[in-house]
DOBAKE-949567 format. One record per residue: x, y, z of N, C-alpha, C, O in turn; residue number from 1; residue in three letters. Coordinates in steps of 0.05 Angstrom, whole numbers, plus 32768, in hexadecimal, padded with zeros to 4 digits. Each point is the difference from the previous one (the first is absolute). Layout:
<rs>
    nxx    nyy    nzz   caxx   cayy   cazz    cxx    cyy    czz    oxx    oyy    ozz     n   res
      X      Y      Z      X      Y      Z      X      Y      Z      X      Y      Z   NUM   ala
...
</rs>
This chain:
<rs>
    nxx    nyy    nzz   caxx   cayy   cazz    cxx    cyy    czz    oxx    oyy    ozz     n   res
   8AB1   8791   8555   800F   8017   7FFE   800A   7FFC   7FE3   8006   8017   7FFA     1   unk
   7FFD   7FDD   7FF5   8005   8000   7FE6   7FEA   8010   7FF1   8007   800D   7FEC     2   unk
   7FE2   7FF3   801A   7FE6   8010   7FF9   800D   801B   8005   8002   8010   7FEE     3   unk
   8006   7FF5   802C   7FFF   8020   8008   801A   8007   7FF3   8001   8018   7FFC     4   unk
   8014   7FDA   7FFB   8015   800B   7FF9   7FF8   8002   7FD6   800E   800F   7FF1     5   unk
   7FDF   7FE4   8007   7FFA   7FFE   7FEA   7FEE   801B   7FF8   7FFD   8009   7FE9     6   unk
   7FF9   8000   802A   7FEF   8016   7FFE   800E   8018   8007   7FF6   8015   7FF7     7   unk
   801D   7FEC   8017   8017   8012   800B   8002   8013   7FEA   7FFD   8018   8003     8   unk
   8008   7FDC   7FE4   8007   8012   7FE6   7FEC   800C   7FF1   8004   800A   7FEA     9   unk
   7FE2   7FF4   8024   7FEA   800F   7FF3   7FF5   8011   8011   7FE8   7FFA   8004    10   unk
   801F   8019   8009   7FF4   8003   801B   7FDC   8004   8005   7FF4   7FFA   8014    11   unk
   8003   8010   7FD7   7FE2   8006   8000   7FF2   7FE2   8004   7FED   7FFE   8011    12   unk
   801F   7FE9   7FDC   7FF6   7FE5   8005   8005   7FF7   8015   7FEF   7FF2   8009    13   unk
   802B   8011   800A   8005   7FFA   8015   7FE9   800A   8016   7FF5   7FF1   8010    14   unk
   8008   8030   7FEA   7FF0   8002   8015   7FE2   7FFE   8000   7FF4   8003   8015    15   unk
   7FFF   7FF6   7FD3   7FE9   7FF0   7FFF   7FFA   7FE5   8009   7FEC   7FF7   800A    16   unk
   8032   7FF9   7FEF   7FF8   7FE3   8008   8006   7FFC   8022   7FF3   7FF2   800F    17   unk
   8023   801D   7FF8   800B   7FFE   801E   7FF1   8012   8010   7FF6   7FF7   8014    18   unk
   8004   8023   7FE5   7FF7   800E   801A   7FE5   8005   7FFB   7FF4   800F   8010    19   unk
   7FFE   7FE6   7FDA   7FE0   8004   7FFC   7FF4   801D   7FFB   7FEA   8008   8007    20   unk
   802A   8007   7FE9   7FFC   8015   7FFB   8001   800E   7FEA   8016   8005   7FF6    21   unk
   7FCD   8004   7FFC   8007   7FFD   7FE3   7FFD   8024   7FF6   7FED   8011   8001    22   unk
   802A   7FEF   7FF8   8008   8026   7FFA   7FF0   8003   7FE5   7FFA   7FF1   7FED    23   unk
   8001   802D   801A   7FF7   800B   7FE3   8019   8004   7FEF   8016   7FF9   8006    24   unk
   7FE3   8014   7FE4   8017   8001   7FE7   8018   8016   800D   8018   7FFF   7FFF    25   unk
   7FD4   8019   800F   8015   8010   8010   8012   7FF3   8016   8018   8005   7FFD    26   unk
   7FE3   7FEE   8012   8004   7FF0   8014   801A   7FED   7FF3   8016   7FFD   800B    27   unk
   7FE3   7FF7   7FDD   8010   7FF0   7FF8   8013   8008   7FF8   8015   7FF5   8004    28   unk
   7FE7   8025   7FED   801A   800E   7FFB   8018   800C   8014   8017   8008   7FFD    29   unk
   7FDC   7FF5   8013   8011   8006   8023   800F   7FE7   8005   8018   8001   8004    30   unk
   7FDD   7FED   7FFD   8008   7FE0   8004   8017   7FFA   7FF4   8014   7FFA   800C    31   unk
   7FE8   8009   7FD2   801B   7FF5   7FF2   800E   8012   7FFC   8014   7FFB   7FF3    32   unk
   7FE9   8023   8016   8015   8014   7FF8   8019   7FF9   8010   7FFE   7FF8   8017    33   unk
   8023   800B   7FD9   8015   7FFD   800A   8009   801E   8005   8017   8006   8003    34   unk
   7FD6   800B   7FFE   8006   801E   7FFC   8012   7FFE   8025   7FFA   7FF1   8012    35   unk
   801E   8027   7FED   800A   7FFE   801B   7FF2   8014   8013   8001   7FFE   8018    36   unk
   7FF0   8018   7FD7   7FF4   8015   8017   7FDE   7FFE   7FED   7FFA   8003   7FE8    37   unk
   7FF5   7FF6   8030   7FE7   8004   7FF3   7FEE   8011   8015   8002   7FFF   8018    38   unk
   7FED   8011   7FDA   7FF5   801A   800E   7FD8   7FF6   7FF8   7FF7   8003   7FEA    39   unk
   7FFE   7FF5   8028   7FE7   7FFE   8001   7FED   8013   800B   7FFA   7FFF   8018    40   unk
   7FFB   8010   7FD9   7FF3   801A   8006   7FE1   7FEF   7FF8   7FFB   7FFD   7FE8    41   unk
   7FF1   7FF6   802C   7FEC   7FF8   7FF9   7FE7   8006   8017   8002   8005   8018    42   unk
   7FE4   7FF8   7FD7   7FEC   8005   800D   7FFF   7FF2   801B   800C   7FEB   8004    43   unk
   7FE3   8025   8011   7FF9   7FE7   8017   7FF7   7FE9   7FFA   7FF4   7FFF   7FEA    44   unk
   800F   7FEE   8024   7FF5   7FE3   7FFA   7FFF   7FF2   7FE4   7FEF   7FF1   7FF7    45   unk
   802D   801B   7FFC   8005   7FF4   7FE4   800B   7FDF   8009   7FF9   7FEC   7FF3    46   unk
   801B   8014   8027   800C   7FEB   8008   801B   8001   7FF3   800A   7FF0   7FF1    47   unk
   8002   802A   801B   801C   8006   8005   800E   7FEE   8015   800F   7FEF   7FF7    48   unk
   7FEF   8012   8021   8008   7FEE   8010   7FFD   7FE5   7FFA   8014   7FF3   8005    49   unk
   7FD4   7FFD   7FF0   8001   7FEA   7FF8   8012   7FF5   7FED   800C   7FEA   8002    50   unk
   7FF6   8029   7FEA   8015   7FF4   7FEA   801B   8000   8008   8010   7FEE   7FFD    51   unk
   7FF1   802A   800D   801E   8008   8014   8004   7FE0   8010   8011   7FEF   7FFC    52   unk
   7FDD   8012   8012   8007   7FE3   8016   8008   7FEA   7FF1   8013   7FF2   8007    53   unk
   7FDC   8009   7FE4   8004   7FE4   7FEC   801E   8005   7FF6   8012   7FF0   8006    54   unk
   7FF5   8027   7FEC   801B   8001   7FF2   8015   7FFA   801C   800D   7FEC   8001    55   unk
   7FF3   8022   800F   800F   7FFB   8018   8003   7FE1   8005   8017   7FF7   7FFE    56   unk
   7FD1   7FF8   8008   8006   7FE4   8008   8006   7FED   7FE9   800B   7FEB   8005    57   unk
   7FEE   801F   7FE0   800F   7FEF   7FEC   801E   8008   8001   8010   7FED   7FFD    58   unk
   7FFA   802B   8008   801C   8004   7FFA   800F   7FF4   801B   8018   7FFB   8001    59   unk
   7FD6   8001   8017   8014   7FF4   8015   7FFC   7FE5   7FFE   800E   7FF3   8010    60   unk
   7FE4   8001   7FE3   7FFA   7FDF   7FFC   8016   7FFB   7FEC   800F   7FEE   8007    61   unk
   7FF7   801E   7FE1   800A   7FFE   7FE8   801E   8001   8004   800F   7FF3   7FF2    62   unk
   7FFA   801E   8020   8019   8005   8005   8008   8001   801D   7FF6   8010   8010    63   unk
   801D   7FDE   7FF7   8007   7FF8   801A   8015   801F   8009   800E   800E   7FF1    64   unk
   7FEF   7FF3   8027   8014   8017   800F   7FF3   801C   7FFE   800E   8013   8007    65   unk
   7FDB   7FF2   7FF1   7FF6   801B   7FF5   7FFC   8014   8015   7FEB   7FFA   800D    66   unk
   801E   8017   7FF9   7FF4   8014   8014   7FEE   8009   7FF8   8004   8007   7FE8    67   unk
   7FE4   7FFE   801F   7FE4   8013   7FF3   7FF7   800F   801C   7FF9   7FF7   8016    68   unk
   8009   8027   7FDE   7FF7   8015   801A   7FEE   800E   7FF2   8001   800A   7FEA    69   unk
   7FEA   7FF3   802F   7FE7   8011   7FF5   7FF8   801C   8015   7FF9   7FFB   8017    70   unk
   8007   8015   7FE2   7FF4   8014   8012   7FEF   800E   7FFA   7FFD   8005   7FE8    71   unk
   7FF1   8008   802E   7FE7   8017   7FF9   8000   801B   8010   8016   8009   8006    72   unk
   7FD8   8002   7FFF   7FFF   8019   8011   7FF8   7FF3   8020   8004   800D   8015    73   unk
   7FF1   7FDB   7FEB   8001   7FF7   801F   8006   7FE1   7FFF   8001   7FF4   7FEA    74   unk
   8004   7FFF   802F   7FFF   7FE5   8005   7FED   7FF5   7FF6   8001   7FEE   7FF0    75   unk
   7FEB   801E   801B   7FE0   7FF3   7FF7   7FFF   7FF5   7FE3   7FFD   7FE9   7FF8    76   unk
   8007   8031   7FF9   7FF9   8000   7FE0   801C   7FE9   7FF4   7FFB   7FF3   7FEC    77   unk
   801B   8009   8020   8013   7FF4   7FF1   7FF4   7FE0   800F   7FFE   7FEE   7FF0    78   unk
   7FFD   800D   8026   7FF6   7FE9   800C   7FED   7FF6   7FF1   8000   7FE7   7FFD    79   unk
   7FEA   8029   7FF6   7FEF   7FF3   7FEA   8006   7FF7   7FEC   7FF4   7FED   7FF5    80   unk
   8024   8022   8001   800C   7FF0   7FE7   800E   7FE7   8002   7FFE   7FEE   7FEF    81   unk
   800D   8011   8023   8011   7FE5   800E   7FED   7FEE   7FFF   8004   7FEC   7FF2    82   unk
   7FE4   8014   801B   7FEB   7FF1   8004   7FF5   7FF3   7FE5   7FFB   7FE8   7FFE    83   unk
   8002   802A   7FEF   7FFD   7FF8   7FE9   8011   7FEA   7FF1   7FF7   7FEC   7FF5    84   unk
   8022   801B   800D   8015   7FF1   7FFE   7FF9   7FE1   8009   7FF9   7FEF   7FF0    85   unk
   800A   800D   802A   7FF9   7FEC   8016   7FEB   7FF1   7FF2   8005   7FE8   7FFC    86   unk
   7FE2   8021   7FFB   7FE7   7FF6   7FF8   8006   7FF3   7FE6   7FF3   7FED   7FF7    87   unk
   8026   8021   7FFA   7FFF   7FF5   7FE5   801A   7FE8   8004   8002   7FEC   7FF2    88   unk
   800E   8019   801F   800C   7FE3   8007   7FF6   7FED   800D   800E   7FEC   8003    89   unk
   7FD9   8014   8006   7FF1   7FE9   800D   7FF0   7FF5   7FED   7FF4   7FEC   8004    90   unk
   800B   8023   7FE1   7FF6   7FF5   7FEE   8011   7FEA   7FEF   7FF6   7FEB   7FF6    91   unk
   8021   801C   8009   8016   7FEF   7FF0   8009   7FE8   8018   8014   7FF2   7FFC    92   unk
   7FDE   800C   8018   8012   7FEA   8019   8009   800A   800C   8007   7FF0   8012    93   unk
   8003   802A   7FF4   801F   800A   800F   7FEF   800C   801B   7FEE   8010   7FFC    94   unk
   8019   7FE7   801D   7FF8   800A   8016   8018   8019   8006   8018   7FFA   8000    95   unk
   7FE0   801C   8005   800D   8019   8000   800D   8000   8022   7FF2   7FF9   8013    96   unk
   8024   800C   7FEF   8007   7FFA   801B   8015   8021   8002   8006   800C   7FEB    97   unk
   8000   7FFB   8028   800B   801E   8009   801E   7FF7   7FFD   8009   7FEA   8003    98   unk
   8005   802F   7FF5   801E   7FFE   7FFB   8016   7FF9   801A   8017   7FF6   8000    99   unk
   7FD5   8013   8018   800D   8002   8019   8011   8016   800A   800C   8000   8015   100   unk
   7FF3   8015   7FD9   8013   8018   8002   7FE2   801A   8001   8000   8013   800F   101   unk
   7FEF   7FE8   7FE1   7FF2   8017   7FF5   7FE2   7FF6   8009   7FF5   7FEA   7FFD   102   unk
   8001   802D   800D   7FDF   7FF5   8001   7FF1   7FFE   7FF1   7FEF   7FEF   8002   103   unk
   8013   8022   7FEA   7FEF   7FFD   7FE6   8013   7FEE   7FEE   8014   800C   7FF8   104   unk
   7FE9   7FDF   8002   8017   7FF2   7FED   7FF4   7FE4   7FFD   7FEF   7FF3   800D   105   unk
   8020   8008   7FDE   7FFC   7FD9   7FF3   8015   7FFA   7FF5   800D   800E   7FF0   106   unk
   7FF8   7FD7   801B   8018   7FF1   7FF4   7FFF   7FE7   7FF2   7FF6   7FED   800D   107   unk
   8012   800E   7FD8   7FF7   7FEB   7FFE   8015   7FE6   7FFA   8016   8009   7FFA   108   unk
   7FEA   7FE3   8006   800D   7FE8   7FFF   801D   8007   7FEE   8016   7FF7   8005   109   unk
   7FE2   801D   7FE3   801B   7FFE   7FEF   8014   8020   800C   8014   800B   7FF7   110   unk
   7FDC   7FFA   801D   8017   8015   800B   7FF4   801E   7FF7   800C   8015   8006   111   unk
   7FE1   7FEA   7FEE   7FF9   8018   7FF2   7FF5   800E   8014   7FF8   7FEF   8011   112   unk
   8004   8028   7FF7   7FED   8013   8019   7FF7   8017   7FF3   800C   800E   7FF0   113   unk
   7FD8   7FF5   8019   7FEA   8017   8000   8004   8011   8018   7FF9   7FF4   8014   114   unk
   8011   8025   7FF0   7FFF   8011   8017   7FEE   8011   7FFB   7FFE   8007   7FE9   115   unk
   7FF0   8005   8029   7FED   8014   8001   8005   8013   800F   8001   7FF9   8017   116   unk
   8003   8021   7FE6   800D   8013   800D   7FE5   8019   8001   7FEF   8001   7FEE   117   unk
   8012   800E   8026   7FEF   8016   8002   800B   8018   7FF2   8018   7FFE   7FFB   118   unk
   7FDC   8019   7FFD   8012   8016   7FEE   8011   8015   8011   800C   8014   7FF6   119   unk
   7FF3   7FE5   8022   8010   800F   800F   8025   7FFF   7FF3   800C   7FED   7FF6   120   unk
   7FFD   802C   800D   801C   7FFA   7FF2   8014   7FF4   8011   8016   7FF8   7FF7   121   unk
   7FE4   8007   8024   8018   7FF3   801A   7FF1   7FE7   7FFE   8004   7FF1   8013   122   unk
   7FEB   8007   7FDB   7FFA   7FE2   8009   800D   7FF2   7FE5   8000   7FE7   7FFF   123   unk
   800B   8029   7FEC   8008   7FF6   7FE8   8020   7FF4   8001   8006   7FE9   7FF8   124   unk
   8009   8026   8010   8022   7FFA   7FFD   7FFD   7FE6   800C   7FED   7FF8   800E   125   unk
   802A   7FFB   7FEC   8009   7FEC   8000   8004   7FE5   7FF8   800C   7FEE   800B   126   unk
   7FE1   8015   7FD9   7FFB   7FEE   7FEF   8016   8000   7FE8   8002   8016   7FF5   127   unk
   800A   7FDA   8003   8016   7FFF   7FE5   7FF0   7FED   7FEB   7FEA   7FF5   8003   128   unk
   8028   800C   7FE7   7FFA   7FEB   7FE8   7FE3   8001   8001   7FFC   7FE8   7FFB   129   unk
   7FF2   8020   8006   7FE6   7FFD   7FF9   7FFF   7FFE   7FE0   800B   800F   7FEF   130   unk
   7FE0   7FD6   800B   7FFC   7FFB   7FE6   7FE9   8010   7FF7   8001   800A   7FEA   131   unk
   7FEA   7FF9   8024   7FE5   800F   7FF7   7FF5   800F   8014   7FF4   7FF9   8014   132   unk
   8011   801D   7FE5   7FF3   8014   8014   7FE1   800D   7FFB   8000   8011   7FEE   133   unk
   7FEE   7FEB   801C   7FDE   8005   7FFE   7FFC   8019   8010   8005   7FFC   8018   134   unk
   7FF6   8015   7FE5   7FEA   801B   800A   7FE3   7FFF   7FF9   7FF4   8008   7FED   135   unk
   8006   7FEF   8027   7FDF   7FFF   7FFB   7FF6   801D   800E   800D   800C   8011   136   unk
   7FE3   7FFB   7FE7   7FEC   801B   7FFF   8013   8016   8002   8003   8011   8012   137   unk
   800A   7FEB   7FD6   8024   8014   7FFD   7FF8   801C   8005   8011   800C   800E   138   unk
   7FD3   8008   7FEA   7FFC   8012   8007   7FFD   8009   8017   7FFF   8018   8005   139   unk
   7FFF   7FDA   8008   7FFF   8008   801C   8016   7FFA   8017   8001   800B   8016   140   unk
   800E   7FE5   7FE1   8022   7FFC   8008   800F   8017   8001   8003   800C   7FEB   141   unk
   8008   8001   802D   800E   8011   7FFD   801A   8004   7FEE   800F   7FEC   7FFD   142   unk
   7FF8   802A   7FF8   8015   8001   7FEA   801E   7FF7   8016   8014   7FFB   7FF3   143   unk
   7FED   8005   801D   8014   7FFB   8010   8008   7FE0   8006   8015   7FF4   8003   144   unk
   7FD3   8007   7FFD   7FFE   7FDF   8006   800A   7FF3   7FE6   800F   7FEC   7FFF   145   unk
   7FE6   8022   7FE8   800B   7FF1   7FEB   801C   8008   7FEF   8008   7FF7   7FEA   146   unk
   8004   801D   8027   8014   8007   7FF7   8017   7FF0   800F   8017   7FFE   7FF8   147   unk
   7FDF   7FF7   8020   800C   7FEB   8012   8008   7FE9   7FF3   8016   7FF5   7FFC   148   unk
   7FD2   8003   7FFD   7FF8   7FE1   7FF7   8010   7FFE   7FE1   8007   7FE9   7FF9   149   unk
   7FFE   8028   7FF9   8009   7FFC   7FE7   8019   7FEF   7FFC   8004   7FEC   7FF3   150   unk
   800F   8023   8020   8018   7FF0   8002   800C   7FE3   8008   8016   7FF6   7FFE   151   unk
   7FCB   8002   800E   8008   7FE5   8008   7FFF   7FEE   7FE9   800C   7FEB   8004   152   unk
   7FE9   8018   7FE4   8004   7FED   7FE4   801B   800B   7FF6   8004   7FFF   7FE7   153   unk
   8011   800B   8028   8012   8004   7FEC   8013   7FEB   7FFB   8005   7FFE   7FE8   154   unk
   8007   7FF1   8028   8010   7FE7   7FFD   7FF2   7FEE   7FEC   800A   7FFA   7FEB   155   unk
   7FDE   7FFF   801C   7FF5   7FEB   7FF2   7FF0   800E   7FE8   7FF3   7FF1   7FF2   156   unk
   800D   8028   8009   7FF8   800A   7FE5   7FE7   7FFE   7FF9   7FF7   7FFF   7FE9   157   unk
   7FF6   8000   8036   7FE6   7FF8   8001   7FEF   800E   7FEC   8008   8013   7FF2   158   unk
   7FDB   7FE3   800D   7FEC   800F   7FEF   7FEA   8009   8012   7FF9   7FF4   8014   159   unk
   7FFB   8023   7FE4   7FF7   8012   8011   7FDF   7FFC   7FF2   7FFD   7FFC   7FE8   160   unk
   7FED   8006   802C   7FE5   8004   7FF8   7FEF   8012   8011   7FFB   7FFA   8018   161   unk
   7FFD   8019   7FDE   7FF0   8017   800D   7FE1   8002   7FFC   7FF5   800B   7FEE   162   unk
   8002   7FEC   8023   7FDE   8001   7FFB   7FEA   800B   800A   7FF7   7FF2   8013   163   unk
   7FFE   8021   7FE8   7FED   8011   8010   7FE6   800F   7FEE   8004   7FFA   7FE8   164   unk
   7FE8   8016   801A   7FF6   8012   7FFA   8004   8014   8008   8006   8004   8017   165   unk
   7FF9   8014   7FD4   8014   801F   8005   7FF1   800E   8018   7FE7   8000   8003   166   unk
   8029   800A   800E   7FF6   8014   8011   8005   8021   7FFC   8007   800E   8013   167   unk
   7FF6   7FFC   7FD7   800A   801E   7FFC   801C   7FFB   7FF1   800D   7FEC   7FFE   168   unk
   7FF8   8031   7FF5   8018   7FFD   7FF4   8016   800A   8014   8003   8017   8007   169   unk
   800B   7FD6   8001   8011   8004   8017   800D   7FDC   800B   7FF4   7FEA   8001   170   unk
   8024   801E   8006   8010   7FE8   800C   800B   7FE8   7FE7   7FFA   8001   7FE8   171   unk
   8012   7FF0   8022   8011   7FEE   7FEE   7FEF   7FEE   7FEB   800A   7FFA   7FEB   172   unk
   7FDC   7FFF   801D   7FF2   7FF2   7FEF   7FF5   8011   7FED   7FF5   7FF2   7FEF   173   unk
   800A   8028   800D   7FF1   8012   7FEE   8020   8008   7FE8   8002   8003   7FE8   174   unk
   8011   7FFD   802C   801B   8007   7FF0   800A   7FED   7FED   800C   8005   7FEB   175   unk
   7FED   7FE4   8020   800B   7FE9   7FF0   7FEA   7FFA   7FE9   8007   7FFA   7FE9   176   unk
   7FE6   8007   801D   7FEA   8000   7FE7   7FFF   8013   7FEE   7FF3   7FF8   7FED   177   unk
   8014   801E   8011   800B   801A   7FF4   801C   8000   7FFA   8009   8011   7FF1   178   unk
   8006   7FDB   801D   801B   8007   7FF4   800E   7FFC   7FE5   7FF4   8008   7FEC   179   unk
   8026   7FEC   8011   800A   7FF8   7FE8   7FFB   7FE4   8003   7FF7   7FF4   8014   180   unk
   8011   8004   7FD2   7FFF   7FDD   7FF4   800C   7FF7   801A   800B   800D   8012   181   unk
   7FF0   7FD7   7FEB   800F   7FE9   8011   7FEC   7FF0   8011   8008   7FEB   800A   182   unk
   7FDB   801C   7FF9   7FEB   7FF6   8005   7FED   7FF2   7FEF   7FF8   8008   7FEA   183   unk
   8000   7FE3   8021   7FE5   7FF0   7FEF   7FE9   8013   8014   7FFF   8004   8019   184   unk
   7FF4   8003   7FD4   7FEA   8018   8016   7FE6   7FF4   7FF3   7FF8   8007   7FEA   185   unk
   7FFC   7FE8   8025   7FDF   7FFA   7FF8   7FEC   800B   8012   8000   7FFF   8018   186   unk
   7FEF   800B   7FD9   7FEB   8010   8009   7FE2   7FFA   7FFC   7FF6   8004   7FEA   187   unk
   7FFD   7FF4   8027   7FE2   7FE8   7FFF   7FE8   8014   800D   8004   8002   8018   188   unk
   7FEB   8008   7FE1   7FEB   800E   8004   7FEF   7FEC   800C   8003   7FE8   7FFD   189   unk
   7FE7   8024   8014   7FEC   7FF1   8008   7FE9   7FF2   7FEC   7FF5   7FEB   8006   190   unk
   8006   8022   7FE4   7FF0   7FFE   7FEF   800F   7FE6   7FEA   7FF5   7FF6   7FEC   191   unk
   8027   8004   801F   800D   7FEF   7FEA   8004   7FE5   800F   800E   7FEF   7FF6   192   unk
   7FE6   800E   8023   7FFC   7FE8   8011   7FEC   7FF6   7FFD   7FE9   8008   8006   193   unk
   8021   7FDB   7FEA   7FE4   7FF1   8003   7FF2   7FFB   8015   7FEA   7FF6   7FFC   194   unk
   801D   800F   801B   7FF6   7FEF   801A   7FF5   8016   800D   7FF4   7FF8   8014   195   unk
   800A   8021   7FEA   7FF1   801A   8004   7FEB   8007   7FF5   8001   800A   7FE9   196   unk
   7FE7   7FF2   8025   7FE1   800B   7FE2   8002   8018   7FFE   8008   800F   8012   197   unk
   7FF0   7FF9   7FD7   7FF3   801D   7FFA   7FF0   8008   800F   8001   8018   8002   198   unk
   7FEE   7FDD   800C   7FEA   8014   800F   800E   8009   801C   7FFD   8015   800C   199   unk
   8015   7FD4   7FFB   800C   8005   801B   8019   801E   7FFA   8003   8013   8010   200   unk
   8008   7FEB   7FDA   800E   8017   7FFC   7FF0   801B   7FFF   8008   8013   800D   201   unk
   7FE0   7FF0   7FE3   7FEC   8015   8001   7FFE   8004   801B   800B   8014   8008   202   unk
   7FE8   7FDE   800B   7FFC   8007   8018   8017   800D   800D   7FFA   8016   800A   203   unk
   8021   7FE0   7FF9   8015   8006   8005   8006   8024   7FF7   800A   8012   800D   204   unk
   7FED   7FEC   7FDE   800A   801F   7FF3   7FEB   8014   800B   8005   8017   8006   205   unk
   7FE4   7FDF   7FFB   7FEC   800A   8013   800A   8009   801B   8002   8018   8006   206   unk
   8004   7FD5   8009   8002   7FFF   801B   801F   8014   8005   8003   8016   800B   207   unk
   800D   7FD9   7FE9   8019   8017   8009   8008   8015   7FF2   8014   800D   8006   208   unk
   7FD7   7FFA   7FE2   800A   801C   7FF4   801C   7FFF   7FF0   8013   7FF3   8007   209   unk
   7FEB   801E   7FE2   800F   7FFD   7FEA   801F   8001   800D   800B   7FEB   7FF8   210   unk
   8002   8022   8015   801B   8004   800C   8004   7FDD   800A   800F   7FF1   7FF3   211   unk
   7FE4   8005   8022   800F   7FE8   800A   7FF4   7FE8   7FED   8004   7FEA   8009   212   unk
   7FF3   8017   7FE6   7FF2   7FEE   7FE9   8015   8000   7FEF   8009   7FEB   7FF8   213   unk
   8002   802E   8002   8013   8004   7FE8   801D   7FF1   800C   8013   7FF8   7FF2   214   unk
   7FEB   8009   8027   801C   7FFA   8010   8005   7FDE   8004   8015   7FF3   7FFD   215   unk
   7FCF   8006   800B   7FFD   7FE7   8010   7FFA   7FED   7FE3   800F   7FED   7FFB   216   unk
   7FDF   8017   7FF5   7FFD   7FE9   7FED   800C   800D   7FE3   8001   7FF1   7FEC   217   unk
   8007   8026   8011   8009   8005   7FE1   801B   8007   8003   800A   800D   7FEE   218   unk
   8002   7FED   8023   801C   8000   8003   8010   8015   7FF7   8016   7FFD   7FF6   219   unk
   7FDC   801B   800F   800A   801E   8000   800E   800C   8011   7FFD   7FF6   8016   220   unk
   8015   801D   7FEA   8011   800C   8014   7FF1   8019   7FFE   7FFF   800F   7FEC   221   unk
   7FF7   7FF6   802C   7FED   801A   7FF7   800C   8014   801D   8004   7FF9   8017   222   unk
   7FFE   801D   7FE0   8008   8013   8017   7FF0   8003   8017   7FE8   7FFD   7FFB   223   unk
   801E   8007   8018   7FEB   8003   8017   7FEC   8019   8000   800A   8015   7FF7   224   unk
   7FDE   7FED   8011   7FEA   800C   7FFB   8008   801A   8010   7FFB   8016   7FF8   225   unk
   8013   7FE7   8020   8008   8018   8010   8014   8013   7FF3   8002   8018   8005   226   unk
   800E   7FD9   7FE8   8012   800B   7FF5   7FFE   801F   7FF2   7FF4   8002   7FEB   227   unk
   801B   8015   8022   7FFE   801C   7FF2   8008   7FFB   7FDF   7FF1   8007   7FEE   228   unk
   8023   7FEC   8010   800F   7FFF   7FE8   8001   7FE5   7FF8   8008   7FF3   8013   229   unk
   7FF3   7FFA   7FD2   8006   7FE7   7FFB   8021   8001   7FFE   800D   8014   7FFC   230   unk
   8000   7FCD   800A   8016   8000   7FF9   8010   800C   7FE6   8016   800C   7FFE   231   unk
   7FD3   7FEA   7FEC   8012   800D   7FE5   8000   801A   7FFD   8010   8009   7FF0   232   unk
   7FDD   8008   801D   8005   801D   7FFC   8021   8008   8014   8011   8010   7FF9   233   unk
   7FEF   7FE2   801A   8014   8004   8012   8017   7FFD   7FED   800D   8014   7FFA   234   unk
   7FF8   7FD3   7FFB   8013   7FF7   7FED   800E   8010   7FF1   8018   8004   7FFD   235   unk
   7FCD   800B   7FF4   8003   800E   7FE9   800A   801C   8003   8007   8010   7FEF   236   unk
   7FF7   7FF3   8031   8009   8020   8008   801F   7FFC   8004   8011   8012   7FFD   237   unk
   7FF4   7FD6   8008   8023   7FFF   8001   8012   8003   7FF2   7FFB   7FF9   7FE9   238   unk
   801A   800F   801B   8014   800D   7FE5   801B   7FF8   800D   800B   8010   8010   239   unk
   7FFE   7FD8   7FEA   8021   7FF7   8009   8014   8011   7FF7   8016   7FF9   8007   240   unk
   7FE9   8020   7FE9   800E   800B   7FFE   8007   801C   8011   8013   8010   7FFD   241   unk
   7FD9   7FF1   8014   8000   801D   8018   8007   7FEF   8018   7FF1   7FED   8008   242   unk
   8024   801A   8003   800A   7FFC   801B   7FEE   800F   8019   7FFB   8018   8003   243   unk
   7FFF   7FD2   800D   7FE7   8004   8013   8009   8012   8013   8019   8004   7FFF   244   unk
   7FDB   800A   8013   8008   8011   8011   800B   7FF5   801C   800F   800C   800F   245   unk
   7FE7   7FDC   7FF5   8003   7FF3   8017   8010   7FE5   7FF9   8005   7FF0   8012   246   unk
</rs>
């Protein structure tokens, strides 16, 4: 326990020793960041959910009584993120157990809880004093679910972590990425990931085509190929000084 507390002041060191996870420099920056709003726009298979799971487990172990809520576009995807957290807990000698109230959940001996929710707006309301809200595959989570979830952080002045690859120039993930200051924004392309071979990326580019490759591996917010007008053209055509007809 003493070693556990000693390493807790160095999240990256704690993760290496206790979770047996060796983060790359970008992942270490996320683990050590104390920023309250973090946005990860990263390539497929970079390790977004893995580093997020490690950060959540470190926080739950270090601070008693934490409420960490993870949500995604579906229960299956949220469940996969929670399973990564369970695996990390086992690596540091903790047997995960359900909190007794939520189907996808973990409760620790220090009263910290991790609760997983699907992305439906009706399944989100009811939680309060959330210390950390995680939105996985954020580009695919409905806007109304995101808006319903944010107030859960109000009382605890909780932290927010969005992680995803892009899905066009739409939705809250795009709006937060291109919006005003206040976020720690991190973009990692496939070619910047030391775990993805260059020949694999070349094959993916050839197989997927430019549109999907730029989105999945280059982290670009690309307009849908079927759109007649791009979002940028539509935005440039708007004039806030002209009253709408309807």
